[in-house]
PDB file of the backbone (N, CA, C, O) and the ligand in Angstrom, with CONECT records:
HET     ZN  A 101       1
ATOM      1  N   MET A   1     -17.181 -10.572  55.628  1.00  0.00           N
ATOM      2  CA  MET A   1     -17.650 -10.897  56.976  1.00  0.00           C
ATOM      3  C   MET A   1     -18.023 -12.369  57.042  1.00  0.00           C
ATOM      4  O   MET A   1     -18.516 -12.950  56.075  1.00  0.00           O
ATOM      5  N   LYS A   2     -17.782 -12.939  58.175  1.00  0.00           N
ATOM      6  CA  LYS A   2     -18.196 -14.328  58.396  1.00  0.00           C
ATOM      7  C   LYS A   2     -19.594 -14.332  59.020  1.00  0.00           C
ATOM      8  O   LYS A   2     -19.865 -13.596  59.969  1.00  0.00           O
ATOM      9  N   VAL A   3     -20.460 -15.157  58.480  1.00  0.00           N
ATOM     10  CA  VAL A   3     -21.785 -15.309  59.083  1.00  0.00           C
ATOM     11  C   VAL A   3     -21.769 -16.584  59.911  1.00  0.00           C
ATOM     12  O   VAL A   3     -21.495 -17.665  59.391  1.00  0.00           O
ATOM     13  N   LEU A   4     -22.062 -16.456  61.194  1.00  0.00           N
ATOM     14  CA  LEU A   4     -22.100 -17.610  62.091  1.00  0.00           C
ATOM     15  C   LEU A   4     -23.529 -17.809  62.577  1.00  0.00           C
ATOM     16  O   LEU A   4     -24.271 -16.842  62.748  1.00  0.00           O
ATOM     17  N   CYS A   5     -23.912 -19.064  62.799  1.00  0.00           N
ATOM     18  CA  CYS A   5     -25.218 -19.326  63.391  1.00  0.00           C
ATOM     19  C   CYS A   5     -25.130 -19.035  64.892  1.00  0.00           C
ATOM     20  O   CYS A   5     -24.334 -19.641  65.609  1.00  0.00           O
ATOM     21  N   ALA A   6     -25.960 -18.101  65.349  1.00  0.00           N
ATOM     22  CA  ALA A   6     -25.910 -17.675  66.751  1.00  0.00           C
ATOM     23  C   ALA A   6     -26.228 -18.841  67.688  1.00  0.00           C
ATOM     24  O   ALA A   6     -25.648 -18.945  68.769  1.00  0.00           O
ATOM     25  N   TRP A   7     -27.144 -19.713  67.277  1.00  0.00           N
ATOM     26  CA  TRP A   7     -27.540 -20.833  68.130  1.00  0.00           C
ATOM     27  C   TRP A   7     -26.469 -21.897  68.179  1.00  0.00           C
ATOM     28  O   TRP A   7     -26.240 -22.515  69.219  1.00  0.00           O
ATOM     29  N   CYS A   8     -25.786 -22.118  67.007  1.00  0.00           N
ATOM     30  CA  CYS A   8     -24.687 -23.092  67.002  1.00  0.00           C
ATOM     31  C   CYS A   8     -23.550 -22.590  67.882  1.00  0.00           C
ATOM     32  O   CYS A   8     -22.917 -23.380  68.582  1.00  0.00           O
ATOM     33  N   VAL A   9     -23.281 -21.275  67.855  1.00  0.00           N
ATOM     34  CA  VAL A   9     -22.257 -20.697  68.728  1.00  0.00           C
ATOM     35  C   VAL A   9     -22.623 -20.986  70.172  1.00  0.00           C
ATOM     36  O   VAL A   9     -21.773 -21.393  70.964  1.00  0.00           O
ATOM     37  N   ARG A  10     -23.875 -20.777  70.513  1.00  0.00           N
ATOM     38  CA  ARG A  10     -24.348 -21.006  71.880  1.00  0.00           C
ATOM     39  C   ARG A  10     -24.202 -22.474  72.267  1.00  0.00           C
ATOM     40  O   ARG A  10     -23.847 -22.801  73.400  1.00  0.00           O
ATOM     41  N   ASP A  11     -24.490 -23.368  71.286  1.00  0.00           N
ATOM     42  CA  ASP A  11     -24.404 -24.802  71.565  1.00  0.00           C
ATOM     43  C   ASP A  11     -22.990 -25.346  71.448  1.00  0.00           C
ATOM     44  O   ASP A  11     -22.767 -26.524  71.729  1.00  0.00           O
ATOM     45  N   GLY A  12     -22.011 -24.511  71.036  1.00  0.00           N
ATOM     46  CA  GLY A  12     -20.647 -24.970  70.866  1.00  0.00           C
ATOM     47  C   GLY A  12     -20.470 -25.872  69.659  1.00  0.00           C
ATOM     48  O   GLY A  12     -19.549 -26.689  69.619  1.00  0.00           O
ATOM     49  N   ARG A  13     -21.361 -25.728  68.661  1.00  0.00           N
ATOM     50  CA  ARG A  13     -21.243 -26.497  67.429  1.00  0.00           C
ATOM     51  C   ARG A  13     -20.543 -25.668  66.368  1.00  0.00           C
ATOM     52  O   ARG A  13     -20.434 -24.451  66.512  1.00  0.00           O
ATOM     53  N   PRO A  14     -20.055 -26.320  65.275  1.00  0.00           N
ATOM     54  CA  PRO A  14     -19.470 -25.546  64.174  1.00  0.00           C
ATOM     55  C   PRO A  14     -20.514 -24.583  63.620  1.00  0.00           C
ATOM     56  O   PRO A  14     -21.572 -25.005  63.154  1.00  0.00           O
ATOM     57  N   ALA A  15     -20.215 -23.295  63.673  1.00  0.00           N
ATOM     58  CA  ALA A  15     -21.248 -22.299  63.454  1.00  0.00           C
ATOM     59  C   ALA A  15     -21.095 -21.561  62.134  1.00  0.00           C
ATOM     60  O   ALA A  15     -21.953 -20.756  61.772  1.00  0.00           O
ATOM     61  N   TYR A  16     -20.001 -21.827  61.404  1.00  0.00           N
ATOM     62  CA  TYR A  16     -19.752 -21.058  60.195  1.00  0.00           C
ATOM     63  C   TYR A  16     -20.814 -21.334  59.136  1.00  0.00           C
ATOM     64  O   TYR A  16     -21.051 -22.494  58.802  1.00  0.00           O
ATOM     65  N   LEU A  17     -21.449 -20.313  58.607  1.00  0.00           N
ATOM     66  CA  LEU A  17     -22.473 -20.496  57.584  1.00  0.00           C
ATOM     67  C   LEU A  17     -21.965 -20.093  56.208  1.00  0.00           C
ATOM     68  O   LEU A  17     -21.990 -20.902  55.281  1.00  0.00           O
ATOM     69  N   ARG A  18     -21.508 -18.865  56.062  1.00  0.00           N
ATOM     70  CA  ARG A  18     -21.113 -18.343  54.751  1.00  0.00           C
ATOM     71  C   ARG A  18     -20.367 -17.034  54.943  1.00  0.00           C
ATOM     72  O   ARG A  18     -20.304 -16.466  56.033  1.00  0.00           O
ATOM     73  N   GLU A  19     -19.798 -16.578  53.809  1.00  0.00           N
ATOM     74  CA  GLU A  19     -19.190 -15.250  53.770  1.00  0.00           C
ATOM     75  C   GLU A  19     -20.245 -14.252  53.317  1.00  0.00           C
ATOM     76  O   GLU A  19     -21.178 -14.579  52.583  1.00  0.00           O
ATOM     77  N   LYS A  20     -20.062 -13.036  53.780  1.00  0.00           N
ATOM     78  CA  LYS A  20     -21.009 -11.994  53.411  1.00  0.00           C
ATOM     79  C   LYS A  20     -20.202 -10.748  53.088  1.00  0.00           C
ATOM     80  O   LYS A  20     -19.170 -10.508  53.714  1.00  0.00           O
ATOM     81  N   SER A  21     -20.644  -9.957  52.135  1.00  0.00           N
ATOM     82  CA  SER A  21     -19.907  -8.750  51.796  1.00  0.00           C
ATOM     83  C   SER A  21     -20.030  -7.720  52.921  1.00  0.00           C
ATOM     84  O   SER A  21     -21.084  -7.664  53.555  1.00  0.00           O
ATOM     85  N   PRO A  22     -19.036  -6.921  53.197  1.00  0.00           N
ATOM     86  CA  PRO A  22     -17.718  -6.859  52.528  1.00  0.00           C
ATOM     87  C   PRO A  22     -16.823  -8.047  52.901  1.00  0.00           C
ATOM     88  O   PRO A  22     -16.617  -8.348  54.077  1.00  0.00           O
ATOM     89  N   LEU A  23     -16.295  -8.716  51.855  1.00  0.00           N
ATOM     90  CA  LEU A  23     -15.529  -9.947  52.082  1.00  0.00           C
ATOM     91  C   LEU A  23     -14.184  -9.679  52.751  1.00  0.00           C
ATOM     92  O   LEU A  23     -13.634 -10.571  53.398  1.00  0.00           O
ATOM     93  N   ASP A  24     -13.635  -8.449  52.606  1.00  0.00           N
ATOM     94  CA  ASP A  24     -12.336  -8.181  53.238  1.00  0.00           C
ATOM     95  C   ASP A  24     -12.489  -7.741  54.689  1.00  0.00           C
ATOM     96  O   ASP A  24     -11.493  -7.440  55.347  1.00  0.00           O
ATOM     97  N   ASP A  25     -13.704  -7.700  55.194  1.00  0.00           N
ATOM     98  CA  ASP A  25     -13.939  -7.379  56.598  1.00  0.00           C
ATOM     99  C   ASP A  25     -13.895  -8.680  57.396  1.00  0.00           C
ATOM    100  O   ASP A  25     -14.743  -9.548  57.185  1.00  0.00           O
ATOM    101  N   PRO A  26     -12.933  -8.842  58.306  1.00  0.00           N
ATOM    102  CA  PRO A  26     -12.793 -10.114  59.024  1.00  0.00           C
ATOM    103  C   PRO A  26     -13.754 -10.283  60.195  1.00  0.00           C
ATOM    104  O   PRO A  26     -13.707 -11.310  60.873  1.00  0.00           O
ATOM    105  N   SER A  27     -14.622  -9.308  60.453  1.00  0.00           N
ATOM    106  CA  SER A  27     -15.479  -9.428  61.627  1.00  0.00           C
ATOM    107  C   SER A  27     -16.607 -10.428  61.389  1.00  0.00           C
ATOM    108  O   SER A  27     -16.818 -10.884  60.265  1.00  0.00           O
ATOM    109  N   GLU A  28     -17.312 -10.757  62.436  1.00  0.00           N
ATOM    110  CA  GLU A  28     -18.337 -11.799  62.379  1.00  0.00           C
ATOM    111  C   GLU A  28     -19.730 -11.192  62.531  1.00  0.00           C
ATOM    112  O   GLU A  28     -19.914 -10.182  63.210  1.00  0.00           O
ATOM    113  N   THR A  29     -20.677 -11.811  61.901  1.00  0.00           N
ATOM    114  CA  THR A  29     -22.065 -11.428  62.103  1.00  0.00           C
ATOM    115  C   THR A  29     -22.856 -12.702  62.352  1.00  0.00           C
ATOM    116  O   THR A  29     -22.366 -13.800  62.086  1.00  0.00           O
ATOM    117  N   HIS A  30     -24.046 -12.568  62.850  1.00  0.00           N
ATOM    118  CA  HIS A  30     -24.794 -13.749  63.247  1.00  0.00           C
ATOM    119  C   HIS A  30     -26.066 -13.934  62.431  1.00  0.00           C
ATOM    120  O   HIS A  30     -26.748 -12.976  62.067  1.00  0.00           O
ATOM    121  N   GLY A  31     -26.351 -15.161  62.166  1.00  0.00           N
ATOM    122  CA  GLY A  31     -27.568 -15.538  61.463  1.00  0.00           C
ATOM    123  C   GLY A  31     -28.070 -16.829  62.071  1.00  0.00           C
ATOM    124  O   GLY A  31     -27.768 -17.148  63.221  1.00  0.00           O
ATOM    125  N   LEU A  32     -28.836 -17.566  61.295  1.00  0.00           N
ATOM    126  CA  LEU A  32     -29.330 -18.872  61.736  1.00  0.00           C
ATOM    127  C   LEU A  32     -29.036 -19.880  60.636  1.00  0.00           C
ATOM    128  O   LEU A  32     -29.245 -19.591  59.458  1.00  0.00           O
ATOM    129  N   CYS A  33     -28.555 -21.056  61.007  1.00  0.00           N
ATOM    130  CA  CYS A  33     -28.353 -22.105  60.027  1.00  0.00           C
ATOM    131  C   CYS A  33     -29.709 -22.733  59.687  1.00  0.00           C
ATOM    132  O   CYS A  33     -30.715 -22.442  60.332  1.00  0.00           O
ATOM    133  N   GLY A  34     -29.722 -23.582  58.683  1.00  0.00           N
ATOM    134  CA  GLY A  34     -30.978 -24.193  58.244  1.00  0.00           C
ATOM    135  C   GLY A  34     -31.661 -24.967  59.349  1.00  0.00           C
ATOM    136  O   GLY A  34     -32.871 -24.846  59.538  1.00  0.00           O
ATOM    137  N   ASP A  35     -30.886 -25.772  60.092  1.00  0.00           N
ATOM    138  CA  ASP A  35     -31.450 -26.586  61.176  1.00  0.00           C
ATOM    139  C   ASP A  35     -32.125 -25.715  62.225  1.00  0.00           C
ATOM    140  O   ASP A  35     -33.254 -25.964  62.647  1.00  0.00           O
ATOM    141  N   HIS A  36     -31.384 -24.676  62.632  1.00  0.00           N
ATOM    142  CA  HIS A  36     -31.925 -23.850  63.706  1.00  0.00           C
ATOM    143  C   HIS A  36     -33.072 -22.983  63.222  1.00  0.00           C
ATOM    144  O   HIS A  36     -33.996 -22.688  63.980  1.00  0.00           O
ATOM    145  N   PHE A  37     -33.014 -22.567  61.937  1.00  0.00           N
ATOM    146  CA  PHE A  37     -34.127 -21.809  61.392  1.00  0.00           C
ATOM    147  C   PHE A  37     -35.387 -22.670  61.405  1.00  0.00           C
ATOM    148  O   PHE A  37     -36.470 -22.203  61.760  1.00  0.00           O
ATOM    149  N   THR A  38     -35.227 -23.947  61.009  1.00  0.00           N
ATOM    150  CA  THR A  38     -36.379 -24.859  60.976  1.00  0.00           C
ATOM    151  C   THR A  38     -36.948 -25.066  62.375  1.00  0.00           C
ATOM    152  O   THR A  38     -38.159 -24.987  62.578  1.00  0.00           O
ATOM    153  N   SER A  39     -36.052 -25.336  63.353  1.00  0.00           N
ATOM    154  CA  SER A  39     -36.551 -25.601  64.706  1.00  0.00           C
ATOM    155  C   SER A  39     -37.152 -24.341  65.318  1.00  0.00           C
ATOM    156  O   SER A  39     -38.123 -24.408  66.072  1.00  0.00           O
ATOM    157  N   LEU A  40     -36.559 -23.175  64.982  1.00  0.00           N
ATOM    158  CA  LEU A  40     -37.114 -21.921  65.508  1.00  0.00           C
ATOM    159  C   LEU A  40     -38.489 -21.663  64.908  1.00  0.00           C
ATOM    160  O   LEU A  40     -39.426 -21.336  65.637  1.00  0.00           O
ATOM    161  N   SER A  41     -38.629 -21.805  63.591  1.00  0.00           N
ATOM    162  CA  SER A  41     -39.924 -21.520  62.988  1.00  0.00           C
ATOM    163  C   SER A  41     -40.948 -22.557  63.423  1.00  0.00           C
ATOM    164  O   SER A  41     -42.136 -22.249  63.518  1.00  0.00           O
ATOM    165  N   ALA A  42     -40.498 -23.805  63.693  1.00  0.00           N
ATOM    166  CA  ALA A  42     -41.431 -24.813  64.203  1.00  0.00           C
ATOM    167  C   ALA A  42     -41.927 -24.432  65.583  1.00  0.00           C
ATOM    168  O   ALA A  42     -43.118 -24.553  65.869  1.00  0.00           O
ATOM    169  N   SER A  43     -41.013 -23.964  66.459  1.00  0.00           N
ATOM    170  CA  SER A  43     -41.454 -23.609  67.811  1.00  0.00           C
ATOM    171  C   SER A  43     -42.304 -22.351  67.791  1.00  0.00           C
ATOM    172  O   SER A  43     -43.247 -22.229  68.573  1.00  0.00           O
ATOM    173  N   VAL A  44     -41.981 -21.404  66.897  1.00  0.00           N
ATOM    174  CA  VAL A  44     -42.815 -20.211  66.761  1.00  0.00           C
ATOM    175  C   VAL A  44     -44.200 -20.623  66.266  1.00  0.00           C
ATOM    176  O   VAL A  44     -45.213 -20.137  66.771  1.00  0.00           O
ATOM    177  N   GLY A  45     -44.244 -21.522  65.275  1.00  0.00           N
ATOM    178  CA  GLY A  45     -45.522 -21.989  64.756  1.00  0.00           C
ATOM    179  C   GLY A  45     -46.335 -22.682  65.833  1.00  0.00           C
ATOM    180  O   GLY A  45     -47.554 -22.525  65.898  1.00  0.00           O
ATOM    181  N   GLN A  46     -45.651 -23.462  66.693  1.00  0.00           N
ATOM    182  CA  GLN A  46     -46.340 -24.150  67.785  1.00  0.00           C
ATOM    183  C   GLN A  46     -46.945 -23.151  68.760  1.00  0.00           C
ATOM    184  O   GLN A  46     -48.087 -23.303  69.195  1.00  0.00           O
ATOM    185  N   VAL A  47     -46.164 -22.126  69.097  1.00  0.00           N
ATOM    186  CA  VAL A  47     -46.647 -21.099  70.023  1.00  0.00           C
ATOM    187  C   VAL A  47     -47.859 -20.401  69.422  1.00  0.00           C
ATOM    188  O   VAL A  47     -48.867 -20.198  70.099  1.00  0.00           O
ATOM    189  N   VAL A  48     -47.754 -20.028  68.128  1.00  0.00           N
ATOM    190  CA  VAL A  48     -48.861 -19.342  67.460  1.00  0.00           C
ATOM    191  C   VAL A  48     -50.089 -20.249  67.432  1.00  0.00           C
ATOM    192  O   VAL A  48     -51.202 -19.803  67.710  1.00  0.00           O
ATOM    193  N   THR A  49     -49.883 -21.519  67.096  1.00  0.00           N
ATOM    194  CA  THR A  49     -51.010 -22.442  67.004  1.00  0.00           C
ATOM    195  C   THR A  49     -51.690 -22.604  68.354  1.00  0.00           C
ATOM    196  O   THR A  49     -52.917 -22.554  68.436  1.00  0.00           O
ATOM    197  N   SER A  50     -50.899 -22.802  69.434  1.00  0.00           N
ATOM    198  CA  SER A  50     -51.506 -23.004  70.745  1.00  0.00           C
ATOM    199  C   SER A  50     -52.164 -21.721  71.223  1.00  0.00           C
ATOM    200  O   SER A  50     -53.164 -21.772  71.940  1.00  0.00           O
ATOM    201  N   ARG A  51     -51.619 -20.566  70.837  1.00  0.00           N
ATOM    202  CA  ARG A  51     -52.226 -19.308  71.237  1.00  0.00           C
ATOM    203  C   ARG A  51     -53.565 -19.122  70.521  1.00  0.00           C
ATOM    204  O   ARG A  51     -54.540 -18.676  71.126  1.00  0.00           O
ATOM    205  N   VAL A  52     -53.609 -19.465  69.233  1.00  0.00           N
ATOM    206  CA  VAL A  52     -54.859 -19.369  68.486  1.00  0.00           C
ATOM    207  C   VAL A  52     -55.884 -20.328  69.088  1.00  0.00           C
ATOM    208  O   VAL A  52     -57.057 -19.983  69.230  1.00  0.00           O
ATOM    209  N   TRP A  53     -55.434 -21.538  69.440  1.00  0.00           N
ATOM    210  CA  TRP A  53     -56.332 -22.523  70.054  1.00  0.00           C
ATOM    211  C   TRP A  53     -56.881 -21.973  71.366  1.00  0.00           C
ATOM    212  O   TRP A  53     -58.076 -22.076  71.645  1.00  0.00           O
ATOM    213  N   LEU A  54     -55.985 -21.385  72.171  1.00  0.00           N
ATOM    214  CA  LEU A  54     -56.390 -20.846  73.473  1.00  0.00           C
ATOM    215  C   LEU A  54     -57.393 -19.712  73.293  1.00  0.00           C
ATOM    216  O   LEU A  54     -58.399 -19.652  73.999  1.00  0.00           O
ATOM    217  N   ILE A  55     -57.121 -18.814  72.349  1.00  0.00           N
ATOM    218  CA  ILE A  55     -58.028 -17.683  72.111  1.00  0.00           C
ATOM    219  C   ILE A  55     -59.393 -18.201  71.672  1.00  0.00           C
ATOM    220  O   ILE A  55     -60.428 -17.693  72.105  1.00  0.00           O
ATOM    221  N   SER A  56     -59.389 -19.219  70.805  1.00  0.00           N
ATOM    222  CA  SER A  56     -60.682 -19.733  70.356  1.00  0.00           C
ATOM    223  C   SER A  56     -61.408 -20.415  71.510  1.00  0.00           C
ATOM    224  O   SER A  56     -62.632 -20.320  71.597  1.00  0.00           O
ATOM    225  N   ARG A  57     -60.686 -21.102  72.402  1.00  0.00           N
ATOM    226  CA  ARG A  57     -61.315 -21.712  73.571  1.00  0.00           C
ATOM    227  C   ARG A  57     -61.867 -20.623  74.499  1.00  0.00           C
ATOM    228  O   ARG A  57     -62.975 -20.753  75.020  1.00  0.00           O
ATOM    229  N   VAL A  58     -61.091 -19.546  74.706  1.00  0.00           N
ATOM    230  CA  VAL A  58     -61.542 -18.456  75.572  1.00  0.00           C
ATOM    231  C   VAL A  58     -62.777 -17.812  74.971  1.00  0.00           C
ATOM    232  O   VAL A  58     -63.715 -17.475  75.693  1.00  0.00           O
ATOM    233  N   ASN A  59     -62.787 -17.637  73.643  1.00  0.00           N
ATOM    234  CA  ASN A  59     -63.960 -17.077  72.975  1.00  0.00           C
ATOM    235  C   ASN A  59     -65.169 -17.974  73.180  1.00  0.00           C
ATOM    236  O   ASN A  59     -66.261 -17.488  73.473  1.00  0.00           O
ATOM    237  N   ASP A  60     -64.983 -19.283  73.026  1.00  0.00           N
ATOM    238  CA  ASP A  60     -66.074 -20.230  73.271  1.00  0.00           C
ATOM    239  C   ASP A  60     -66.588 -20.076  74.690  1.00  0.00           C
ATOM    240  O   ASP A  60     -67.795 -20.022  74.928  1.00  0.00           O
ATOM    241  N   PHE A  61     -65.656 -20.007  75.626  1.00  0.00           N
ATOM    242  CA  PHE A  61     -66.004 -19.939  77.034  1.00  0.00           C
ATOM    243  C   PHE A  61     -66.754 -18.647  77.346  1.00  0.00           C
ATOM    244  O   PHE A  61     -67.782 -18.671  78.023  1.00  0.00           O
ATOM    245  N   SER A  62     -66.236 -17.511  76.848  1.00  0.00           N
ATOM    246  CA  SER A  62     -66.886 -16.236  77.171  1.00  0.00           C
ATOM    247  C   SER A  62     -68.233 -16.153  76.460  1.00  0.00           C
ATOM    248  O   SER A  62     -69.175 -15.558  76.984  1.00  0.00           O
ATOM    249  N   TRP A  63     -68.330 -16.745  75.273  1.00  0.00           N
ATOM    250  CA  TRP A  63     -69.608 -16.799  74.574  1.00  0.00           C
ATOM    251  C   TRP A  63     -70.615 -17.617  75.387  1.00  0.00           C
ATOM    252  O   TRP A  63     -71.764 -17.209  75.556  1.00  0.00           O
ATOM    253  N   GLY A  64     -70.176 -18.761  75.881  1.00  0.00           N
ATOM    254  CA  GLY A  64     -71.049 -19.589  76.695  1.00  0.00           C
ATOM    255  C   GLY A  64     -71.446 -18.880  77.973  1.00  0.00           C
ATOM    256  O   GLY A  64     -72.594 -18.963  78.412  1.00  0.00           O
ATOM    257  N   LEU A  65     -70.491 -18.182  78.567  1.00  0.00           N
ATOM    258  CA  LEU A  65     -70.747 -17.440  79.802  1.00  0.00           C
ATOM    259  C   LEU A  65     -71.747 -16.311  79.548  1.00  0.00           C
ATOM    260  O   LEU A  65     -72.642 -16.064  80.356  1.00  0.00           O
ATOM    261  N   THR A  66     -71.576 -15.625  78.401  1.00  0.00           N
ATOM    262  CA  THR A  66     -72.500 -14.542  78.049  1.00  0.00           C
ATOM    263  C   THR A  66     -73.908 -15.089  77.871  1.00  0.00           C
ATOM    264  O   THR A  66     -74.878 -14.517  78.368  1.00  0.00           O
ATOM    265  N   ARG A  67     -74.009 -16.225  77.144  1.00  0.00           N
ATOM    266  CA  ARG A  67     -75.322 -16.836  76.938  1.00  0.00           C
ATOM    267  C   ARG A  67     -75.954 -17.224  78.278  1.00  0.00           C
ATOM    268  O   ARG A  67     -77.142 -16.997  78.506  1.00  0.00           O
ATOM    269  N   TRP A  68     -75.140 -17.811  79.159  1.00  0.00           N
ATOM    270  CA  TRP A  68     -75.623 -18.241  80.468  1.00  0.00           C
ATOM    271  C   TRP A  68     -76.096 -17.038  81.279  1.00  0.00           C
ATOM    272  O   TRP A  68     -77.152 -17.070  81.910  1.00  0.00           O
ATOM    273  N   ALA A  69     -75.267 -15.947  81.247  1.00  0.00           N
ATOM    274  CA  ALA A  69     -75.606 -14.738  82.009  1.00  0.00           C
ATOM    275  C   ALA A  69     -76.893 -14.124  81.484  1.00  0.00           C
ATOM    276  O   ALA A  69     -77.739 -13.665  82.252  1.00  0.00           O
ATOM    277  N   GLN A  70     -77.030 -14.122  80.153  1.00  0.00           N
ATOM    278  CA  GLN A  70     -78.256 -13.576  79.566  1.00  0.00           C
ATOM    279  C   GLN A  70     -79.469 -14.401  79.990  1.00  0.00           C
ATOM    280  O   GLN A  70     -80.530 -13.852  80.288  1.00  0.00           O
ATOM    281  N   ARG A  71     -79.303 -15.726  80.016  1.00  0.00           N
ATOM    282  CA  ARG A  71     -80.411 -16.607  80.388  1.00  0.00           C
ATOM    283  C   ARG A  71     -80.786 -16.382  81.855  1.00  0.00           C
ATOM    284  O   ARG A  71     -81.964 -16.309  82.206  1.00  0.00           O
ATOM    285  N   MET A  72     -79.749 -16.274  82.709  1.00  0.00           N
ATOM    286  CA  MET A  72     -79.994 -16.049  84.126  1.00  0.00           C
ATOM    287  C   MET A  72     -80.653 -14.687  84.355  1.00  0.00           C
ATOM    288  O   MET A  72     -81.566 -14.548  85.169  1.00  0.00           O
ATOM    289  N   MET A  73     -80.163 -13.685  83.611  1.00  0.00           N
ATOM    290  CA  MET A  73     -80.741 -12.349  83.750  1.00  0.00           C
ATOM    291  C   MET A  73     -82.191 -12.355  83.272  1.00  0.00           C
ATOM    292  O   MET A  73     -83.061 -11.723  83.870  1.00  0.00           O
ATOM    293  N   GLY A  74     -82.430 -13.081  82.182  1.00  0.00           N
ATOM    294  CA  GLY A  74     -83.786 -13.180  81.655  1.00  0.00           C
ATOM    295  C   GLY A  74     -84.701 -13.820  82.686  1.00  0.00           C
ATOM    296  O   GLY A  74     -85.817 -13.352  82.911  1.00  0.00           O
ATOM    297  N   ARG A  75     -84.230 -14.886  83.307  1.00  0.00           N
ATOM    298  CA  ARG A  75     -85.017 -15.588  84.327  1.00  0.00           C
ATOM    299  C   ARG A  75     -85.266 -14.678  85.528  1.00  0.00           C
ATOM    300  O   ARG A  75     -86.373 -14.596  86.061  1.00  0.00           O
ATOM    301  N   PHE A  76     -84.190 -13.997  85.930  1.00  0.00           N
ATOM    302  CA  PHE A  76     -84.262 -13.083  87.071  1.00  0.00           C
ATOM    303  C   PHE A  76     -85.243 -11.947  86.788  1.00  0.00           C
ATOM    304  O   PHE A  76     -86.061 -11.593  87.637  1.00  0.00           O
ATOM    305  N   CYS A  77     -85.151 -11.379  85.582  1.00  0.00           N
ATOM    306  CA  CYS A  77     -86.025 -10.271  85.223  1.00  0.00           C
ATOM    307  C   CYS A  77     -87.480 -10.724  85.152  1.00  0.00           C
ATOM    308  O   CYS A  77     -88.386 -10.010  85.582  1.00  0.00           O
ATOM    309  N   SER A  78     -87.695 -11.936  84.596  1.00  0.00           N
ATOM    310  CA  SER A  78     -89.078 -12.401  84.503  1.00  0.00           C
ATOM    311  C   SER A  78     -89.632 -12.659  85.903  1.00  0.00           C
ATOM    312  O   SER A  78     -90.813 -12.415  86.148  1.00  0.00           O
ATOM    313  N   LEU A  79     -88.787 -13.157  86.838  1.00  0.00           N
ATOM    314  CA  LEU A  79     -89.218 -13.321  88.225  1.00  0.00           C
ATOM    315  C   LEU A  79     -89.582 -11.976  88.832  1.00  0.00           C
ATOM    316  O   LEU A  79     -90.591 -11.828  89.521  1.00  0.00           O
ATOM    317  N   LEU A  80     -88.720 -10.994  88.551  1.00  0.00           N
ATOM    318  CA  LEU A  80     -88.909  -9.656  89.077  1.00  0.00           C
ATOM    319  C   LEU A  80     -90.216  -9.067  88.547  1.00  0.00           C
ATOM    320  O   LEU A  80     -90.996  -8.464  89.285  1.00  0.00           O
ATOM    321  N   VAL A  81     -90.430  -9.262  87.236  1.00  0.00           N
ATOM    322  CA  VAL A  81     -91.630  -8.737  86.598  1.00  0.00           C
ATOM    323  C   VAL A  81     -92.867  -9.381  87.195  1.00  0.00           C
ATOM    324  O   VAL A  81     -93.841  -8.687  87.485  1.00  0.00           O
ATOM    325  N   THR A  82     -92.851 -10.718  87.389  1.00  0.00           N
ATOM    326  CA  THR A  82     -94.035 -11.364  87.954  1.00  0.00           C
ATOM    327  C   THR A  82     -94.251 -10.903  89.385  1.00  0.00           C
ATOM    328  O   THR A  82     -95.393 -10.795  89.832  1.00  0.00           O
ATOM    329  N   ASP A  83     -93.171 -10.628  90.114  1.00  0.00           N
ATOM    330  CA  ASP A  83     -93.318 -10.104  91.481  1.00  0.00           C
ATOM    331  C   ASP A  83     -94.007  -8.740  91.463  1.00  0.00           C
ATOM    332  O   ASP A  83     -94.884  -8.450  92.276  1.00  0.00           O
ATOM    333  N   ILE A  84     -93.579  -7.916  90.510  1.00  0.00           N
ATOM    334  CA  ILE A  84     -94.153  -6.560  90.441  1.00  0.00           C
ATOM    335  C   ILE A  84     -95.628  -6.632  90.033  1.00  0.00           C
ATOM    336  O   ILE A  84     -96.470  -5.886  90.533  1.00  0.00           O
ATOM    337  N   GLU A  85     -95.913  -7.563  89.100  1.00  0.00           N
ATOM    338  CA  GLU A  85     -97.285  -7.661  88.600  1.00  0.00           C
ATOM    339  C   GLU A  85     -98.259  -8.144  89.677  1.00  0.00           C
ATOM    340  O   GLU A  85     -99.463  -7.900  89.595  1.00  0.00           O
ATOM    341  N   ARG A  86     -97.731  -8.818  90.666  1.00  0.00           N
ATOM    342  CA  ARG A  86     -98.637  -9.412  91.651  1.00  0.00           C
ATOM    343  C   ARG A  86     -99.339  -8.398  92.502  1.00  0.00           C
ATOM    344  O   ARG A  86    -100.130  -8.764  93.371  1.00  0.00           O
TER     345      ARG A  86
HETATM  346 ZN    ZN A 101     -27.334 -23.464  64.024  1.00  0.00          ZN2+
END
């Protein structure tokens, strides 16, 4: 079987990578060449990194929001308590 880089086929570049068993089978199968594997794993890594960054920012934000809400609730409750005590 012939192994062709699926991305090179899409880009119209020479896509032949290697032969794969069974060698007497003339059909084609698809893989990724070194260049495209590198660029794909780089873009996947970028997506993962930005997603981790976003999640950590969201965690910071929700943590800050929780702290703020607790402080506001505490203030509100203490106001309520002093009103009741009066
Ligand atoms: Zn390729």
